[in-house]
C-alpha positions, 0 to 999 in steps of 0.5 A: 500500500502506498502511504503519503505518496508525493506526486506531481499535480501540475507541470504546466507552462512553467515547468515547475512542480506542485506536490500534494499527498495522494496516490493518483493523478487524473484518476490514474494510480502512481507508483513510487514503490520499487517493489511494485515495478512490474517485470518487463523486457526491453526491445533490443536496440541492436536487433532489427525488426526482422530479427537480424542482429546489428553487429557493426556500425554500417548496419546501425547507421544504414538500417537500425538507426533509421528504423528506430527513428521512424518508430519514434516518429510514428509511435511517439513524437509524430512526423514533422514536415520537411523544413525549408531553410529559415531566414534570419535578421541579425538585429544586434551583431556585436555588443559588449555585455557583462562588463565587457566579458561577453559579446552579445548577439541577437537574431530573429529566426523566421521559420516559415515564409510568414515572417509576421508570425512564425519567428523567434529571437535567439540570444547568443553570448560568446567570450569577448576574448575568443579568437576562434569559434567557440562551443555553445551551450544552447538552451530552449527555455520556458521564459522569454530571453529577457527574463532568463538573464540579468542583462537589460540589453536583451530585447523584451519579447513576448510570452504566452500566458496560461490563458492562451494570450500573448503578452509582453514578457514584462507581464510574465514571471521569471524563474531565475536568471542564468549565470553565464560567467562560468561558461564564458571563462571556460571558453564556452558560449551560451545561447537561448530561445523561448519555446513559446516562440516556436509553438505555444504550450497548451492544448488549444495552441496549434493554430498559433504555432508552426504546426498550425502553419503546416496542418490543413484546415480540415485536419484534426489533432492529435491524429495518428502520425501528426507531430505534437508540441515536442516534435515542433519545438525540436523542429524549431531547434533545427532551425536554430542550428541552421542559423548557428552554422552561419555564425562565425563566432560559434563552432557549429560542430560543438553545440550542446542542446539543453532543456529541462522537463518537457524541454529535456524531452525536446532536447533528446528528440532534437538531438535524435533527429538532427545529428548536427547537434554535437551534444545533448544535455537533458534535465529531468526529462522523465516519461516520454524522455529518458525514463523507461516507460515500462517501469511504470514508476512515477509519471507513466504513459497513461498520465501523459496521454490523458486528454486533460493533460499532455496528449498534445505533446505527442503523436496520436498513436501514443495513446494506444500504449497508455494501458500497457507500455510493454506493447510499444515497439520503443522505449527510452533507451532506444531514444538515447541510442539515437544520440550515439556516438555523440556525448549525452548527459542525463541530469536528474534529482534525488527527490524527483520521483515523478520523473523517475531518476532511476528509470533514466539511469536504467535507460542509459545502461540499456543504451550502452551497447550502442555506444560501445558498438560505435567505439564510445564509452557508456556508463560502464556501471550498473550500480545507480550512482548517488547524488553528487557522483557524476558519471562523465563518459561519452554517456553521462549521468548526474543526480543532484540532491533535490528535486525537479530542474537544474540547480546551480551546482549542476552547471559546473558539471555541464561545463566540465562535460563540455570541456571534456568532449569539446575542448580537452 
């Protein structure tokens, strides 16, 4: 019997958590007892659907990887349309910031020919003393850029409210500002984009975002293979990468895409779809991200596909796996395998049971054979590390003491991971 179980009652536009003492969410039971995790068997990422084993990198890249990618497109995230090349306006090219330690650049990215609607502001800081292109920590965030950094020179922008209205960013709420100084001193740039500029994060938001541009007027959502908001945000991040490849201050081969919670799922899917991202750092991505669905611990597929909650984030096909995730042809370890051989760091928290930090670790363990096949090093352990014991191989895992999200002490580990793979 579960007694006094804490569960996540709201993870809305902010990505913040509100807890209550109960054992159900939306009438669906929540399990926080490891002894109640059901027996499960994971699909082998190195076995083709026809049963043939994958024994070399050629078979992985030419056969199994495309197969897994298609499965995630059809069964979980949805099929995004082909992108045309976005256009850009650099409205601030090289302004000193942070007492001269940084150079600030601001760019408007136009995702479609309709430049009046589907556009986003990209903010970039690079070290002022850089003489060569630098690696970049690229964050997709819940807040407008002007609310995410302590810099009055950032263009204000707009945000979406919970009521589905677009308002000036000054009317919104800041969830803290990011300290860019440690990144700059390490020779790493920082960039940010507001996820709502790509696609609003609410059930009825489809007419206002990029999905509304591509869906026909008579199309219903969520349709079987149509893309949800996670696929839309990931699609937009590829548009950001299109710009970064043109920026002479950024080493576009060394871009680490980062997101937290549902945006951690987004970072994983962006890295899976677009191999131009040189690294993925996913924070507390949980169910639908790095946590194994088959464990049915914390948030489950059934919780996510509930029509009163987050079904709009996924393809309609995902609804058929809510009752039994074992029937799905994919699970989180296969999503992680799509990042290989590129560096991947999963960041979690000890008390974030809703996102199943152990399930993320188990997924990384199960993805290790793909990293090894491609000549890279996985976690190299099956023992779940404790808080403050990061594993920083090509496949990494970091758990802080605390809950959902990123804490200040996580950022030095991110920097170390980036230095290890991009600078050392």
